[in-house]
MIMAR-595830 format. One record per residue (C-alpha): residue number from 1; x, y, z. Coordinates in steps of 0.05 Angstrom, whole numbers, plus 5000, padded with zeros to 4 digits. Example, Ala and Ser with C-alpha at 12.3 -4.5 7.8 and 13.67 -1.06 7.14 Angstrom:
<recs>
1_5246_4910_5156 $
2_5273_4979_5143 $
</recs>
This chain:
<recs>
1_9364_0813_9396 $
2_9294_0838_9400 $
3_9320_0909_9422 $
4_9374_0910_9369 $
5_9341_0964_9325 $
6_9335_1035_9347 $
7_9261_1032_9329 $
8_9243_0976_9377 $
9_9284_1011_9434 $
10_9250_1077_9425 $
11_9179_1044_9422 $
12_9189_1009_9484 $
13_9213_1074_9521 $
14_9161_1117_9496 $
15_9107_1067_9508 $
16_9127_1066_9582 $
17_9120_1140_9591 $
18_9069_1167_9542 $
19_9006_1152_9584 $
20_9034_1184_9647 $
21_9067_1248_9611 $
22_9009_1263_9563 $
23_8961_1295_9617 $
24_9020_1338_9650 $
25_9041_1361_9581 $
26_8973_1381_9561 $
27_8965_1420_9626 $
28_9034_1456_9616 $
29_9028_1472_9544 $
30_8958_1497_9552 $
31_8980_1545_9609 $
32_9041_1571_9571 $
33_8999_1584_9511 $
34_8945_1622_9552 $
35_9002_1665_9583 $
36_9040_1676_9519 $
37_8974_1699_9483 $
38_8957_1746_9539 $
39_9028_1777_9538 $
40_9027_1785_9463 $
41_8958_1814_9459 $
42_8976_1870_9513 $
43_9036_1884_9476 $
44_9002_1889_9409 $
45_8953_1936_9438 $
46_9005_1981_9470 $
47_9040_1981_9400 $
48_8974_2002_9365 $
49_8968_2066_9405 $
50_9022_2101_9368 $
51_8988_2078_9304 $
52_8919_2107_9328 $
53_8953_2173_9351 $
54_8994_2177_9278 $
55_8922_2162_9243 $
56_8891_2223_9280 $
57_8955_2267_9262 $
58_8946_2241_9186 $
59_8874_2260_9186 $
60_8883_2331_9215 $
61_8940_2338_9164 $
62_8895_2317_9107 $
63_8842_2364_9128 $
64_8895_2421_9134 $
65_8918_2410_9067 $
66_8845_2410_9041 $
67_8831_2477_9076 $
68_8894_2510_9054 $
69_8881_2493_8984 $
70_8814_2518_8983 $
71_8834_2582_9020 $
72_8883_2595_8968 $
73_8837_2599_8911 $
74_8828_2672_8883 $
75_8756_2656_8861 $
76_8736_2641_8937 $
77_8773_2703_8957 $
78_8730_2741_8910 $
79_8668_2707_8933 $
80_8678_2726_9005 $
81_8641_2794_8996 $
82_8577_2759_8958 $
83_8518_2722_8990 $
84_8517_2661_9025 $
85_8485_2621_8973 $
86_8537_2639_8920 $
87_8598_2617_8969 $
88_8555_2550_8981 $
89_8550_2536_8905 $
90_8621_2547_8899 $
91_8639_2496_8956 $
92_8589_2445_8927 $
93_8621_2451_8858 $
94_8692_2444_8888 $
95_8671_2381_8927 $
96_8637_2349_8865 $
97_8696_2367_8815 $
98_8747_2340_8862 $
99_8710_2282_8892 $
100_8720_2309_8963 $
101_8678_2284_9019 $
102_8700_2333_9075 $
103_8651_2381_9104 $
104_8674_2453_9082 $
105_8657_2520_9121 $
106_8671_2589_9103 $
107_8676_2643_9156 $
108_8679_2719_9155 $
109_8734_2759_9188 $
110_8695_2759_9255 $
111_8688_2679_9256 $
112_8614_2679_9237 $
113_8597_2618_9188 $
114_8578_2646_9121 $
115_8566_2583_9084 $
116_8573_2503_9090 $
117_8581_2457_9035 $
118_8529_2406_9056 $
119_8469_2447_9076 $
120_8438_2519_9082 $
121_8425_2503_9155 $
122_8459_2554_9202 $
123_8520_2535_9241 $
124_8563_2569_9293 $
125_8631_2549_9315 $
126_8632_2551_9394 $
127_8676_2603_9424 $
128_8695_2622_9352 $
129_8740_2684_9372 $
130_8783_2655_9426 $
131_8785_2581_9407 $
132_8792_2589_9329 $
133_8801_2659_9301 $
134_8856_2688_9350 $
135_8903_2627_9345 $
136_8893_2625_9267 $
137_8911_2699_9259 $
138_8973_2686_9305 $
139_8997_2630_9253 $
140_8982_2571_9298 $
141_8954_2507_9278 $
142_8880_2505_9295 $
143_8850_2438_9308 $
144_8794_2409_9347 $
145_8731_2366_9354 $
146_8669_2404_9345 $
147_8593_2376_9344 $
148_8561_2389_9279 $
149_8489_2374_9275 $
150_8492_2322_9333 $
151_8556_2287_9303 $
152_8626_2297_9328 $
153_8675_2321_9272 $
154_8751_2335_9269 $
155_8758_2408_9246 $
156_8818_2445_9217 $
157_8813_2519_9206 $
158_8857_2564_9165 $
159_8857_2639_9144 $
160_8837_2657_9074 $
161_8888_2717_9058 $
162_8922_2753_9001 $
163_8976_2801_9004 $
164_8977_2803_9083 $
165_8901_2818_9085 $
166_8853_2767_9117 $
167_8789_2762_9079 $
168_8758_2707_9121 $
169_8772_2635_9141 $
170_8762_2565_9114 $
171_8750_2505_9155 $
172_8747_2429_9130 $
173_8717_2376_9177 $
174_8707_2302_9178 $
175_8657_2265_9217 $
176_8672_2215_9275 $
177_8633_2159_9255 $
178_8632_2084_9235 $
179_8674_2099_9172 $
180_8728_2133_9217 $
181_8727_2073_9263 $
182_8735_2026_9205 $
183_8798_2070_9178 $
184_8830_2062_9250 $
185_8818_1989_9247 $
186_8853_1983_9176 $
187_8908_2023_9205 $
188_8919_1983_9270 $
189_8889_1916_9255 $
190_8847_1920_9319 $
191_8769_1925_9328 $
192_8752_1998_9348 $
193_8702_2035_9391 $
194_8700_2110_9386 $
195_8665_2139_9451 $
196_8646_2209_9459 $
197_8624_2245_9526 $
198_8549_2241_9499 $
199_8551_2168_9476 $
200_8579_2121_9418 $
201_8607_2155_9360 $
202_8631_2099_9317 $
203_8649_2026_9320 $
204_8671_1970_9276 $
205_8635_1921_9324 $
206_8566_1892_9305 $
207_8507_1930_9331 $
208_8494_1927_9407 $
209_8561_1890_9422 $
210_8597_1955_9449 $
211_8595_1949_9526 $
212_8607_2022_9542 $
213_8556_2078_9537 $
214_8601_2138_9532 $
215_8674_2156_9545 $
216_8664_2163_9623 $
217_8639_2094_9627 $
218_8705_2065_9598 $
219_8750_2099_9644 $
220_8819_2125_9638 $
221_8860_2119_9576 $
222_8927_2083_9567 $
223_8907_2024_9612 $
224_8894_1954_9584 $
225_8831_1917_9610 $
226_8795_1850_9599 $
227_8725_1852_9576 $
228_8674_1798_9554 $
229_8632_1811_9488 $
230_8579_1757_9484 $
231_8623_1703_9510 $
232_8682_1723_9472 $
233_8744_1750_9516 $
234_8778_1817_9493 $
235_8830_1858_9516 $
236_8816_1934_9505 $
237_8860_1995_9506 $
238_8834_2070_9510 $
239_8870_2122_9474 $
240_8850_2195_9484 $
241_8837_2239_9422 $
242_8900_2285_9419 $
243_8852_2345_9413 $
244_8793_2325_9455 $
245_8807_2295_9524 $
246_8731_2275_9528 $
247_8735_2230_9468 $
248_8765_2157_9476 $
249_8785_2114_9421 $
250_8781_2039_9445 $
251_8823_1984_9411 $
252_8802_1909_9419 $
253_8838_1848_9407 $
254_8803_1780_9417 $
255_8844_1736_9465 $
256_8801_1675_9447 $
257_8819_1684_9368 $
258_8889_1693_9386 $
259_8891_1630_9429 $
260_8856_1587_9371 $
261_8918_1571_9333 $
262_8949_1547_9397 $
263_8892_1497_9411 $
264_8898_1470_9342 $
265_8971_1456_9349 $
266_8969_1428_9418 $
267_8968_1359_9399 $
268_9026_1365_9360 $
269_9061_1401_9413 $
270_9041_1344_9463 $
271_9073_1291_9415 $
272_9135_1340_9414 $
273_9136_1338_9489 $
274_9128_1266_9499 $
275_9186_1253_9445 $
276_9232_1302_9480 $
277_9218_1274_9551 $
278_9222_1203_9526 $
279_9289_1218_9491 $
280_9319_1253_9556 $
281_9289_1222_9613 $
282_9266_1153_9586 $
283_9332_1140_9548 $
284_9374_1161_9606 $
285_9344_1107_9648 $
286_9333_1051_9600 $
287_9385_1059_9548 $
288_9461_1065_9546 $
289_9504_1128_9531 $
290_9506_1097_9457 $
291_9437_1123_9451 $
292_9432_1185_9492 $
293_9494_1214_9462 $
294_9464_1214_9389 $
295_9400_1241_9411 $
296_9432_1297_9453 $
297_9477_1314_9390 $
298_9416_1316_9345 $
299_9377_1355_9392 $
300_9436_1411_9394 $
301_9441_1409_9316 $
302_9369_1419_9310 $
303_9369_1478_9353 $
304_9428_1504_9311 $
305_9389_1495_9249 $
306_9329_1529_9280 $
307_9372_1591_9295 $
308_9397_1594_9222 $
309_9464_1563_9229 $
310_9468_1510_9175 $
311_9543_1494_9179 $
312_9527_1443_9237 $
313_9544_1371_9221 $
314_9532_1306_9257 $
315_9583_1250_9262 $
316_9558_1187_9230 $
317_9575_1124_9267 $
318_9553_1054_9254 $
319_9501_1032_9207 $
320_9434_1032_9246 $
321_9376_1076_9242 $
322_9411_1135_9282 $
323_9469_1132_9231 $
324_9416_1139_9173 $
325_9385_1195_9212 $
326_9449_1231_9220 $
327_9468_1222_9143 $
328_9398_1248_9124 $
329_9405_1311_9172 $
330_9472_1327_9142 $
331_9439_1321_9075 $
332_9385_1366_9096 $
333_9429_1420_9126 $
334_9473_1421_9062 $
335_9408_1431_9021 $
336_9384_1489_9072 $
337_9452_1522_9066 $
338_9455_1522_8990 $
339_9379_1548_8987 $
340_9398_1601_9036 $
341_9458_1624_8997 $
342_9423_1622_8932 $
343_9364_1667_8954 $
344_9410_1720_8972 $
345_9430_1727_8894 $
346_9357_1730_8868 $
347_9299_1776_8878 $
348_9238_1758_8920 $
349_9195_1750_8860 $
350_9243_1702_8833 $
351_9241_1659_8900 $
352_9163_1657_8897 $
353_9165_1640_8823 $
354_9205_1580_8837 $
355_9164_1560_8898 $
356_9102_1558_8852 $
357_9128_1497_8816 $
358_9167_1477_8758 $
359_9178_1523_8701 $
360_9132_1516_8640 $
361_9130_1547_8572 $
362_9070_1588_8594 $
363_9112_1616_8655 $
364_9171_1627_8614 $
365_9133_1667_8563 $
366_9112_1717_8621 $
367_9050_1756_8637 $
368_9027_1825_8622 $
369_9023_1868_8688 $
370_9017_1940_8703 $
371_9069_1952_8756 $
372_9111_2011_8782 $
373_9184_2010_8768 $
374_9236_2049_8808 $
375_9310_2056_8785 $
376_9357_2095_8834 $
377_9429_2113_8820 $
378_9481_2138_8869 $
379_9506_2204_8842 $
380_9582_2216_8856 $
381_9602_2142_8875 $
382_9645_2130_8810 $
383_9688_2190_8834 $
384_9688_2166_8904 $
385_9713_2098_8884 $
386_9768_2125_8846 $
387_9799_2159_8903 $
388_9792_2102_8952 $
389_9814_2029_8957 $
390_9773_1978_8927 $
391_9752_1949_8996 $
392_9730_2013_9026 $
393_9690_2030_8961 $
394_9654_1965_8962 $
395_9638_1971_9037 $
396_9610_2040_9024 $
397_9571_2014_8963 $
398_9542_1954_9002 $
399_9517_2001_9060 $
400_9480_2047_9013 $
401_9450_1988_8974 $
402_9430_1956_9039 $
403_9392_2023_9059 $
404_9355_2022_8993 $
405_9337_1950_8992 $
406_9308_1952_9064 $
407_9262_2014_9048 $
408_9239_1977_8984 $
409_9219_1921_9024 $
410_9186_1964_9077 $
411_9144_1995_9029 $
412_9119_1927_8999 $
413_9167_1928_8938 $
414_9216_1880_8911 $
415_9289_1890_8890 $
416_9293_1858_8821 $
417_9374_1869_8813 $
418_9433_1911_8833 $
419_9468_1939_8773 $
420_9535_1968_8796 $
421_9511_2026_8843 $
422_9439_2028_8817 $
423_9378_1992_8842 $
424_9317_1966_8800 $
425_9259_1953_8838 $
426_9183_1943_8826 $
427_9120_1951_8863 $
428_9051_1920_8856 $
429_8986_1926_8886 $
430_8933_1982_8887 $
431_8982_2031_8922 $
432_9039_2013_8876 $
433_9053_2083_8853 $
434_9049_2113_8920 $
435_9089_2060_8953 $
436_9143_2075_8903 $
437_9144_2150_8913 $
438_9143_2141_8990 $
439_9200_2093_8983 $
440_9240_2146_8939 $
441_9229_2198_8991 $
442_9253_2155_9046 $
443_9317_2131_9002 $
444_9335_2203_8988 $
445_9330_2215_9064 $
446_9369_2155_9080 $
447_9429_2168_9036 $
448_9431_2241_9060 $
449_9432_2221_9134 $
450_9478_2159_9126 $
451_9542_2202_9132 $
452_9515_2234_9197 $
453_9509_2165_9229 $
454_9574_2136_9202 $
455_9631_2183_9187 $
456_9668_2134_9142 $
457_9610_2139_9090 $
458_9617_2193_9035 $
459_9561_2251_9030 $
460_9526_2225_8965 $
461_9461_2232_8934 $
462_9413_2194_8892 $
463_9375_2207_8827 $
464_9312_2166_8818 $
465_9266_2152_8761 $
466_9192_2123_8772 $
467_9150_2094_8717 $
468_9080_2060_8719 $
469_9064_2017_8659 $
470_9048_1951_8627 $
471_9110_1904_8628 $
472_9119_1831_8610 $
473_9142_1796_8676 $
474_9169_1726_8664 $
475_9235_1685_8656 $
476_9287_1714_8609 $
477_9348_1682_8587 $
478_9376_1614_8558 $
479_9359_1541_8572 $
480_9412_1539_8627 $
481_9410_1610_8658 $
482_9348_1643_8670 $
483_9327_1711_8699 $
484_9259_1724_8725 $
485_9251_1800_8714 $
486_9202_1852_8682 $
487_9217_1875_8611 $
488_9185_1926_8567 $
489_9186_1998_8548 $
490_9170_2026_8616 $
491_9232_1991_8644 $
492_9276_2028_8596 $
493_9237_2093_8607 $
494_9248_2086_8686 $
495_9321_2076_8676 $
496_9327_2138_8630 $
497_9288_2182_8675 $
498_9334_2158_8730 $
499_9395_2178_8689 $
500_9363_2246_8675 $
501_9350_2264_8749 $
502_9390_2310_8783 $
503_9418_2293_8851 $
504_9364_2293_8907 $
505_9312_2289_8850 $
506_9260_2241_8828 $
507_9230_2242_8759 $
508_9158_2211_8752 $
509_9125_2191_8683 $
510_9054_2225_8677 $
511_9019_2154_8691 $
512_9050_2154_8759 $
513_9036_2225_8774 $
514_8961_2216_8754 $
515_8958_2157_8802 $
516_8979_2201_8860 $
517_8952_2268_8840 $
518_8932_2307_8903 $
519_8972_2262_8943 $
520_9042_2284_8929 $
521_9081_2353_8917 $
522_9107_2346_8844 $
523_9115_2397_8791 $
524_9118_2390_8714 $
525_9186_2386_8687 $
526_9205_2408_8616 $
527_9202_2352_8564 $
528_9262_2313_8553 $
529_9287_2270_8493 $
530_9295_2199_8517 $
531_9333_2150_8476 $
532_9288_2092_8443 $
533_9222_2140_8448 $
534_9202_2175_8390 $
535_9168_2232_8421 $
536_9193_2274_8482 $
537_9173_2252_8549 $
538_9141_2303_8598 $
539_9160_2279_8666 $
540_9142_2308_8736 $
541_9194_2330_8785 $
542_9196_2316_8861 $
543_9257_2348_8901 $
544_9281_2313_8963 $
</recs>
């Protein structure tokens, strides 16, 4: 009678085994955690290598854009025949007016430096004729690392020409220093040490923590190695600069910091191990199949739920604690299945709003927010749907909407809703306008390339409208049916710009363009009359 309840039987089994199993479980869990962290850190470092190389390429592309823009100015071409002081004044004025921090150099047709934007001190590009001038005249990209006043710089050189005549050359340079190391850390999420042949060029570590004197002291690139920094263990990976073999960018990730969460949950893992062993081994020796069978069924069902399969059901037998547990488990899976199904029909912002707590008059009234809104519409889908069976048309539509929704999520946006063959999404954060434009570019590309990967899809195109403005974000609807969305004039304007956009075209409002001026290629489009707006709207056009 004293073992009639399930609780008493489990307490007896667990009490008998827990002392002996605790020590073994602690050792096993600790070893597995250390091994998993080491493997994950090594894999993360190897993945960061591509990120670091991409960051270098992006920096060279930015320098190339600055140099080409400056070389295209007619005012600069006219000044190439004047004195160095006048040219330097022009460069200094250009940097101040455009808030540029690059070092700018102007060279004569022979490759001699005429003027620089930071000082009157003389400077000479090493091996200018062979290394820089000849490749530039041949139309090849000219990039490299050059020492300027004792500091290594990434340098790009382009010809300044007009009508086929080269009047000189323009170089744009950016220093390889602690700020560059910080930019690499932001891109990769790793601590960074930049090593040159002569010594430390830049780092995100505290002063004196870098253990290498120069690139030669680190060794070969592409191999991970362990290093101790003041008692903290790190894994390090060296990446060679694409244009300077003697430059090393070392990415570091702390093994101790990565292992800390495992140590914090080690006690919980021990308890789970004890329960699992007690339920499996102890119950097998001490209890009958009437107890072990329900436990095995519950363990299997828990694994199915953990894998995302919410249709699993436990058979309820009797009226003891195990039967109550099976009933509660079935109710839980029903709730999880309903929640998972419902989340597919609402936006992520709606889910987050619900998770914050019960709706109040304040949350229903909404809040003013400046966000970037994106409307995209599939051009030609209606005509396609009229010629195809409904099932085929819906399948194609879902494929194209899925492509766009995945891109919105990739660029930190949120799909507010689908409206037929149109997508309404919004973006927040400091880079909301740039994120929306990048998303639009990739959406155009994805829709164009989709028929190449799947011949059953029709060749269609998108028209996209992007607007940045202040809207009301809140719950809209009646007492029994609410929609958490954004409302306001910018929403209507984004929809109108989407409708006015040609296939493979994106229209931006002036606020969006001003937020990304100098970062994207867009041209002013003729003003258009927009329904609901008194004055014509002057959008900016981007073509895919």
